[in-house]
C-alpha positions as CSV (number, residue, x, y, z in Angstrom):
1,M,97.1,71.2,103.8
2,N,98.7,74.0,105.9
3,I,96.7,74.7,109.2
4,F,95.0,78.1,107.7
5,E,93.3,75.5,105.1
6,K,92.9,72.9,107.4
7,C,91.1,75.0,110.5
8,E,89.9,78.4,108.7
9,S,86.8,78.8,107.0
10,N,86.2,79.0,103.2
11,V,85.1,82.3,103.9
12,R,88.9,83.2,103.5
13,S,89.4,85.7,100.6
14,Y,92.7,87.8,100.3
15,C,94.9,85.2,101.7
16,R,93.8,83.5,98.4
17,S,95.3,85.7,96.1
18,F,98.5,86.3,98.3
19,P,99.2,82.8,99.5
20,A,102.5,83.7,101.4
21,V,102.4,84.0,105.7
22,F,103.3,87.1,106.5
23,H,105.4,88.1,109.9
24,R,106.4,91.8,109.6
25,A,105.6,95.2,108.0
26,K,107.0,98.6,108.1
27,G,106.0,101.8,105.8
28,S,105.2,100.4,102.4
29,T,106.9,97.3,102.7
30,V,105.3,93.7,104.1
31,Y,107.6,90.8,104.9
32,A,106.7,87.0,104.4
33,E,108.5,84.4,106.5
34,S,109.9,83.2,103.3
35,G,112.2,86.0,103.1
36,Q,110.4,87.9,100.7
37,E,110.0,91.5,100.6
38,Y,106.3,93.0,99.1
39,I,105.7,96.7,98.4
40,D,102.1,97.0,99.7
41,F,99.7,98.7,97.1
42,F,96.9,97.8,99.1
43,A,97.4,99.2,102.6
44,G,94.5,96.9,104.3
45,A,91.9,98.1,101.8
46,G,92.4,101.6,102.6
47,A,92.8,101.0,106.5
48,L,96.6,101.7,106.7
49,N,96.8,105.3,105.0
50,Y,99.9,106.2,107.3
51,G,101.5,102.5,106.2
52,H,102.6,99.8,108.4
53,N,104.0,100.6,112.1
54,H,104.3,104.5,111.8
55,D,106.8,105.2,114.3
56,Y,104.9,108.6,115.3
57,I,101.8,107.0,115.7
58,K,103.5,103.6,117.2
59,Q,105.5,105.6,120.2
60,K,102.3,106.9,121.1
61,V,100.3,103.7,121.5
62,M,103.5,101.9,123.0
63,S,103.5,104.8,125.9
64,Y,100.0,104.6,126.3
65,L,100.1,100.8,126.7
66,D,103.3,101.2,128.8
67,A,101.5,103.5,131.2
68,D,98.4,101.1,131.7
69,G,95.8,103.4,130.3
70,I,92.5,102.0,129.6
71,T,91.9,99.4,126.7
72,H,88.4,98.9,126.7
73,S,85.5,101.3,128.6
74,L,82.4,101.1,126.1
75,D,81.3,104.4,126.0
76,M,82.4,106.1,129.1
77,Y,85.1,109.2,129.4
78,T,88.3,108.3,129.1
79,S,91.5,110.7,128.4
80,A,92.3,109.1,125.2
81,K,88.7,109.6,123.8
82,E,88.8,113.5,125.4
83,R,92.2,113.8,123.3
84,F,91.1,112.4,120.2
85,L,87.7,114.5,120.4
86,V,89.8,117.5,121.1
87,K,92.2,117.1,118.1
88,F,89.5,115.7,115.3
89,S,87.7,119.2,116.3
90,E,90.9,121.3,115.7
91,V,92.3,119.4,112.9
92,V,89.1,118.5,110.8
93,L,86.3,120.0,111.9
94,N,87.0,123.8,113.0
95,S,89.4,123.8,110.1
96,T,86.9,122.8,107.3
97,K,84.1,124.7,109.2
98,L,82.1,121.5,109.6
99,D,79.8,121.4,112.8
100,Y,79.0,117.7,113.3
101,R,78.5,115.8,116.4
102,I,80.7,112.3,116.3
103,Q,79.0,109.2,117.3
104,F,81.4,105.9,118.2
105,C,80.1,103.1,116.5
106,G,81.0,99.2,116.5
107,P,84.8,98.3,115.5
108,T,83.8,98.6,111.7
109,G,82.7,100.3,108.9
110,T,79.6,98.6,108.4
111,N,78.4,99.2,111.9
112,A,78.7,103.2,111.2
113,V,76.7,102.6,108.3
114,E,74.1,100.8,110.1
115,A,73.7,103.7,112.4
116,A,73.3,106.2,109.5
117,L,70.4,104.3,107.9
118,K,69.2,103.8,111.2
119,L,69.1,106.9,112.5
120,A,67.9,108.5,108.8
121,R,65.0,106.3,109.0
122,K,63.9,107.5,112.9
123,V,64.7,111.0,111.6
124,K,62.5,111.4,108.4
125,K,59.9,108.6,109.7
126,R,60.2,106.7,106.2
127,P,61.8,103.6,105.6
128,G,63.1,104.0,102.1
129,I,66.9,104.5,100.9
130,F,68.1,105.2,97.8
131,S,71.4,103.7,97.3
132,F,73.4,104.0,93.7
133,M,74.4,101.1,91.5
134,G,78.2,99.7,91.7
135,A,77.7,101.0,95.4
136,Y,79.6,99.1,98.3
137,H,78.9,100.0,101.8
138,G,79.4,96.9,104.0
139,M,78.6,93.3,104.5
140,T,76.0,93.4,107.3
141,L,72.5,93.2,106.4
142,G,71.6,96.8,106.6
143,S,74.9,97.8,104.2
144,L,74.3,95.0,102.1
145,S,70.9,96.1,100.9
146,I,72.6,99.4,100.0
147,S,75.0,97.5,98.1
148,G,75.3,97.1,94.6
149,N,76.9,93.4,94.2
150,V,74.8,90.6,93.5
151,G,77.2,88.0,94.5
152,I,77.8,89.0,98.3
153,K,74.2,89.0,98.8
154,A,73.7,85.5,98.4
155,G,73.8,84.9,102.2
156,A,70.9,87.5,102.9
157,I,67.9,85.8,100.9
158,G,64.9,87.6,102.0
159,A,66.1,90.0,104.7
160,L,67.2,93.1,102.0
161,S,64.2,95.7,101.5
162,N,63.5,99.0,101.2
163,V,66.5,100.0,98.8
164,T,66.1,101.7,95.7
165,F,68.9,101.6,93.3
166,M,69.6,104.5,91.2
167,P,72.3,105.0,88.2
168,Y,75.4,106.3,89.3
169,P,77.2,108.5,86.6
170,Y,79.3,105.6,84.9
171,G,80.0,103.8,81.8
172,F,77.0,104.6,79.2
173,M,75.4,106.6,82.2
174,E,77.7,109.1,81.9
175,S,75.8,111.0,78.7
176,F,72.5,110.0,81.2
177,D,71.6,112.5,83.3
178,T,71.3,110.6,86.6
179,I,70.1,113.3,88.6
180,K,67.3,114.5,86.7
181,Y,66.0,110.9,86.4
182,I,66.3,110.9,90.2
183,E,64.1,114.1,90.3
184,S,61.9,112.6,87.8
185,V,61.4,109.6,90.0
186,L,60.8,112.0,93.0
187,N,58.1,114.1,91.1
188,D,56.1,111.2,89.1
189,A,53.3,110.1,91.3
190,N,53.1,107.0,89.3
191,S,57.1,106.0,89.7
192,G,56.3,103.7,92.3
193,I,58.6,104.7,94.4
194,E,58.1,106.6,97.5
195,K,60.5,109.5,98.8
196,P,63.3,107.9,100.8
197,A,64.6,108.9,103.9
198,A,68.3,109.0,103.0
199,I,70.2,108.9,99.6
200,V,73.7,107.3,100.4
201,F,76.7,107.8,98.1
202,E,80.5,107.7,97.5
203,T,82.0,110.3,96.2
204,V,84.5,107.4,94.6
205,Q,83.2,104.2,94.1
206,A,86.2,102.2,94.9
207,E,85.0,98.8,95.2
208,G,83.0,99.5,92.2
209,G,86.2,99.8,89.9
210,V,87.6,103.4,91.2
211,V,84.7,105.7,89.5
212,V,85.2,109.4,90.7
213,A,82.1,111.4,90.7
214,P,81.9,114.4,88.9
215,I,82.0,117.9,91.1
216,E,78.7,119.0,89.5
217,W,77.2,115.5,89.8
218,M,77.7,115.9,93.6
219,Q,76.8,119.8,94.2
220,R,73.1,118.7,92.3
221,L,72.8,115.7,94.5
222,K,73.3,117.9,98.0
223,K,70.6,120.5,95.9
224,L,68.0,117.5,95.1
225,C,68.2,116.4,98.8
226,D,67.7,120.1,100.3
227,E,64.4,120.5,98.2
228,H,63.2,117.0,98.7
229,D,63.9,117.1,102.3
230,I,65.8,113.8,102.1
231,L,69.2,113.4,104.2
232,L,72.4,112.9,101.9
233,I,74.6,109.9,103.8
234,C,78.4,110.4,102.7
235,D,80.1,106.7,103.0
236,D,84.1,108.3,103.5
237,I,85.4,105.2,104.7
238,Q,87.7,104.1,102.4
239,V,88.5,107.3,100.5
240,G,88.5,109.8,103.1
241,C,91.0,110.7,106.0
242,G,93.2,112.2,103.4
243,R,92.7,109.7,100.5
244,T,91.9,112.3,98.1
245,G,94.1,115.0,99.5
246,S,91.9,117.0,101.5
247,F,90.8,114.8,104.7
248,F,87.1,114.4,103.6
249,S,86.8,113.4,100.1
250,F,83.3,115.6,99.4
251,E,85.6,119.3,100.3
252,R,86.3,119.0,96.2
253,A,82.6,119.6,95.8
254,G,82.3,122.0,98.4
255,I,79.2,120.4,100.0
256,V,78.2,119.3,103.4
257,P,76.6,115.9,103.8
258,D,74.0,115.6,106.7
259,M,76.1,112.6,107.7
260,V,79.5,110.9,107.0
261,V,80.4,107.5,107.9
262,L,84.5,107.4,109.0
263,S,86.4,103.9,109.3
264,K,89.5,102.2,107.9
265,S,92.3,104.8,108.7
266,I,90.9,107.0,110.9
267,S,92.8,105.1,113.8
268,G,95.7,105.8,112.0
269,Y,97.4,102.3,113.1
270,G,94.6,99.9,111.8
271,F,93.1,99.5,114.7
272,P,89.4,99.0,114.5
273,M,87.0,102.1,114.8
274,S,84.4,103.7,113.2
275,L,82.7,107.0,113.4
276,L,79.4,108.4,112.5
277,L,79.1,112.2,112.0
278,I,75.8,113.6,112.3
279,K,74.6,117.4,112.1
280,P,73.7,118.6,115.5
281,E,69.9,119.0,115.2
282,L,69.7,115.0,113.6
283,D,71.1,113.9,116.7
284,I,68.1,112.8,118.4
285,W,69.3,109.2,119.6
286,E,67.9,108.0,123.2
287,P,70.8,107.1,125.2
288,G,71.9,103.3,124.7
289,E,69.2,103.5,121.7
290,H,72.5,102.3,119.4
291,N,75.4,101.2,121.0
292,G,78.1,98.0,120.9
293,T,80.4,96.3,123.4
294,F,83.5,97.3,121.6
295,R,82.3,101.2,120.2
296,G,85.2,103.7,121.4
297,N,88.3,101.3,121.1
298,Q,90.9,103.0,123.7
299,L,93.9,102.1,121.3
300,A,92.5,103.4,118.1
301,F,91.7,106.8,120.1
302,V,95.6,107.0,120.9
303,G,96.5,106.0,117.3
304,G,93.8,108.3,115.7
305,T,95.1,111.4,117.9
306,A,98.7,110.8,116.6
307,A,97.5,110.4,113.0
308,L,95.8,113.7,113.3
309,E,98.9,115.1,114.6
310,Y,101.4,114.0,112.0
311,R,99.1,114.8,109.4
312,E,98.9,118.3,111.2
313,S,102.7,118.7,111.6
314,S,103.6,117.1,108.1
315,N,102.7,118.2,104.4
316,L,100.5,114.9,103.5
317,E,98.1,117.0,101.5
318,Q,100.3,118.4,99.0
319,E,102.5,115.0,99.2
320,V,99.5,113.0,98.0
321,K,98.8,115.6,95.4
322,T,102.2,114.7,94.5
323,K,102.2,111.6,93.9
324,E,98.5,111.5,92.2
325,F,100.4,113.7,89.1
326,F,102.9,111.1,89.1
327,L,100.4,107.9,89.3
328,K,98.1,109.9,86.4
329,N,101.1,110.5,84.2
330,F,102.5,107.2,84.7
331,L,99.5,105.0,84.1
332,T,98.3,107.4,81.3
333,Q,101.9,107.2,79.4
334,E,102.8,103.9,80.5
335,I,99.9,101.5,81.1
336,A,96.9,103.0,78.9
337,S,99.2,103.8,75.7
338,M,99.5,99.9,75.4
339,S,96.0,100.1,74.0
340,E,93.1,102.2,73.2
341,N,91.1,99.5,75.3
342,I,92.4,99.9,78.7
343,A,90.7,102.7,80.9
344,I,92.5,104.7,83.9
345,R,90.9,106.2,86.3
346,G,91.1,108.0,89.7
347,I,91.8,110.9,91.9
348,G,94.6,111.2,94.6
349,M,96.2,107.8,96.1
350,I,93.2,105.6,94.6
351,W,93.8,104.9,91.2
352,G,92.2,102.0,88.9
353,I,93.6,100.1,85.6
354,D,90.5,99.0,84.0
355,V,90.8,96.2,81.6
356,K,87.5,94.9,80.9
357,D,88.0,95.1,77.0
358,F,91.1,94.2,77.2
359,G,91.4,91.0,78.2
360,G,88.4,91.0,80.9
361,N,88.8,89.4,84.4
362,S,91.0,86.6,83.4
363,F,93.7,89.0,82.1
364,A,93.6,91.3,85.3
365,K,93.9,88.1,87.3
366,K,97.2,87.5,85.5
367,I,98.2,90.7,86.3
368,T,98.1,90.9,89.9
369,S,99.3,87.1,90.1
370,R,102.3,88.5,88.6
371,C,102.6,91.3,90.4
372,F,102.7,89.2,93.5
373,E,105.3,87.0,92.0
374,L,107.5,90.0,91.7
375,G,106.8,91.2,95.1
376,L,104.4,93.7,94.9
377,I,100.7,93.2,96.7
378,I,97.8,94.7,94.7
379,E,94.3,93.7,94.2
380,L,91.2,93.8,92.2
381,A,87.9,95.6,92.2
382,G,85.2,96.8,90.0
383,R,82.6,94.6,87.8
384,N,83.4,91.3,87.5
385,D,86.9,92.5,89.2
386,T,88.1,93.8,85.8
387,V,89.7,96.8,87.7
388,I,93.7,96.9,89.2
389,K,93.4,99.1,92.1
390,I,96.2,100.8,93.4
391,L,95.6,101.7,97.2
392,P,99.3,102.5,98.5
393,P,99.9,104.2,101.9
394,L,99.8,107.8,101.7
395,I,103.4,108.0,103.2
396,I,105.2,105.8,100.3
397,E,108.2,107.0,99.6
398,M,108.3,108.3,95.9
399,S,110.9,105.9,95.1
400,T,109.2,102.6,96.4
401,L,105.7,103.8,94.4
402,Q,107.9,104.4,91.5
403,T,109.1,100.8,91.8
404,G,105.9,99.5,92.3
405,C,104.4,101.0,89.1
406,S,107.4,99.7,87.6
407,I,106.3,95.8,88.6
408,I,102.9,96.7,87.2
409,K,104.6,97.8,84.2
410,K,106.4,94.7,83.9
411,A,103.8,92.8,84.5
412,F,101.9,93.7,81.8
413,N,104.5,93.5,79.5
414,D,105.0,89.9,80.8
415,C,101.3,88.8,80.5
416,T,100.8,90.8,76.9
């Protein structure tokens, strides 16, 4: 028994899929103490869009530390926060013509989700929330209440309430008008479901199996919310920050959510950080009404500013589109062609290989295990973990991306 198994809680998860001791990483490659190198198609579950130890971002962080910059300050004013706010406003908000107030929440995405739910209920003075089947929003109680996976709710007995799950356009629901269904529920005085304060949605259900929402569906969802005085909250934690190409994943639909939740790659370097973007008229918080000791991570401000500078100076959005084209073609021609029972879904730099009808969960596990043996870190998602999820850093070299994909193909050949 190693020290991890002896001392660490049974709740540990990813280490069970990737049983190696890692000690360094660079770009899209992670190195184990054994000497084995691994291509990273996991990217910290989406927290490493800029890869491991990005040179430009690292230098900015190191310079800040060398200068004895503030490392903790609650929500006091700091030069690091000021620079981040200026750069975020310039590069993200002004360029997209979006007007949002920025709330710095606790260190991880679920903290910002909690803030969004709390503020929505305060604004509308209604307790209900609509979420979607297949959704995932985090592990704290409020976030769990709006997440679809029953298994992860096992420890929250009796604590989850005031949430109604609506059908997402996936599976047999793709031929079902889910927006019309929500409309009928809201208009039916005998539906038994009260009007909610907000509807929370993901433009791509990442943990739900890489399910991409149609543009028209998102537009109709926004229109429905406007007509019924319901706030629309977009959870852009995993697929925001350029993962789909544009900075926000909802930009392709031309909609403006009332609130947006960001985390994961917003810090640029894997530092804990989460933001809630709020339309100014909704910012009715009293001072200190929602706070936390680790809101405003100073190193995350430095890393996040550097990441936005890099995004501004590079052609990252076009780079994502180029790699999207490669991934779509490779997965369609080399993987889906193996069987009509293999489904491919994705957008930008997040793709899923659904083997639900081609061996199911046991086969999916064989694939990811074989990939790991061959030097590729890749995880599972979706209902019953039947989707092999491709989530590399956005800055991955094309040659490395091609090598990683060839490993997936070899794993399929080895396991079939």
